[in-house]
N, C-alpha and C positions, 0 to 999 in steps of 0.2 A: 432735891439729892445732896442735901444739907448732910444727911446722914452719912453720907459716903465719906465726908471729908472729916469727921470723927476718927479720934485713934482710940486704940486700945481693944479689948476682947470684946466690948460691946459694938465697936465699930466694925469689927470684921464680921460679927455675926449679922450685923444690917448689912453689910456689903455683899455677903454670901447669900443673904435672902433676897436681896434686889436682883442680884445674876440670875438666880435661881429663877424669878419671875420675870425677867427682862430677857435673857437669852438663856435657855434651858440648855441647848446644845453646847456653849460655850461653859457653863455650869457644871455639866456632865464631864467635861476634858478637864476642867480646874480640877474638880474633886477628885478625878480618877488619879492626876498626877499628884495630889496632896496625900492621897490613900498609898500610892505606890512609894513615895518616898518617906512614908512614915511619919508625915506631919499632921497627925490624928489631931490636934488642939485647933490646927487652923480649918479642919474639913468641916463641912456644914451636916453633921450627925443627925439632926432631926429629919431634914429632907434626903439625905440619902437612904436612911431609914424607912421613910415613907415611900421612896422610890423603889426600893427592895421589895417591901411589901406589895406593892402597886404591880411589880413584875410576876410575883406569884400569884396574884389574882389574875393578872392576864392570862396565864398558863389555863387555870381553872375555867374562865370564861372562855377560852378558845375549845377546851375540851367540850365544854357544855354545848358551845356552839355546833360544833360538828355532830355531835349526839342529837341536837335539834334538828340539823340538816337530814341526818339518815332517816330519824322518825317521820319527818315531814313527807320524804319520799317514799319511804315504804307504805304510809298511810294512803299516800296517792296510788302509788301500783295496786294496793289491796283495795280502793274503792273505786276507781276508776281505770281498771287495767285496759279496757279499749282506748286509753288515750296515752298509754305509757309511750315513752320514747328512750331512745339510746341514750340521750341526756339524762334521764332520771337514774338509769342505773350506773352513768357513769359518775353522777355526782354522789351515789351512794357507796360506789367503790371508793373514790378519791377520798369523801370523809372517812369512812372506815380506816383506810390507811393513817389519814392524819391522827384519829382517835389513837391508834396503836403506836405510833410516834410520839405522841405527848406522854401516854402513859410510860413508854420505854424511857422517855428522856426525863420524866418526872414520876418516878416509882411513889411517893407519897401520895399523888392524887389518886391512887386507887383506894386508900381509906375513905375518900370523898366521893367516889362513882357512885353509889347509891343515891345521894342526895341530888347530885349533878345529874343523873340520870331521870330521877323525878322529876325536876324543874324542866329538862329538855323534852321531856314526854308530853307534859302541860303545853310548853310553847311549840314544839312541833306539830301538835294536835291543832292549835290556834293557827299557826301558817299552814297549814294543809287545808283548813277549811277555807281560809282567805284566798289561797291560790286555786283550789277547785270550785269555789262557789256552794259546796256541797253544804246541805243544813246541819248545823251542828249536834242534831239528833240522830245522824248518819254515822258519824265518828263516834266511837265510844269515848266516854270521858275516862275510863280505866284505861290502863296502860295495854295495849292491844299486842304489843311485842314484848318480849322479854330482854333483859339485858343480853345475854346468851344469842338471842336472833339478832338483835342490832348490830352486835359486834363481829357475828357470822359472816366471814368474806362470801360464803356461797348461799346464805340465804335470802331468799326473796319471797315475799307473801304468796303461798299457794303454789311456789315455784321453788325448785332446787336447782342451781347450775351444775353441770357436770362437766369438769375439765377433761379433755380429749387429747391423746397423745400429738395431735396435729397443733395443738396450741388454741385450737378453737375451743368454743363452749356449746353444750347442749342443753337445754331445759327440760327439766322432767316435773312433772307433779310431785310434790313433797307427800311424802308417808313417814308415820312417826319413825319407821325403821330407818329412813333413807336420812336422817338428819344426823349428822355427825355429832360425838361427845363434845361437849362444852370444854375449851380449854381452862384446864384447873390452874395456869400460870396467873390468869387474871382476871 
């Protein structure tokens, strides 16, 4: 801790860095206070920049994770419909809403969606194989679902949910004409 006893700019940087590594919460509070008061020279700019980039990555990772969960559960429904539970469809519905929320809050992630979807498709396939015990040869390596299907709140493999006026839903077989047009907004 001798570094903390130093004075001057070098000592400030050492102190700021050690706080970052020793008590992250306190470091965040200190840095926020420095930024709000305009004391940019005293702020730990390198670590602040690193944390901001990390926040952006975490949003992209969350988006990919939700896509992966949707794909995994769609694959489970497609390949083991006899084992389907309400939990599977609820997981799909929640993850779809989370995807839309993340994209609404972070519109710049739309440009990364194709790459995130590709990775989520690979990871979702692996997860579905692990969770179902199906042979890898049974679950196609290529994308089984399109981005539009994955994001469509009414799409389920081989079925289509129809909203009824009573607030309930009815499941009907999917035909090409029964699928709604993809939303061009995202």
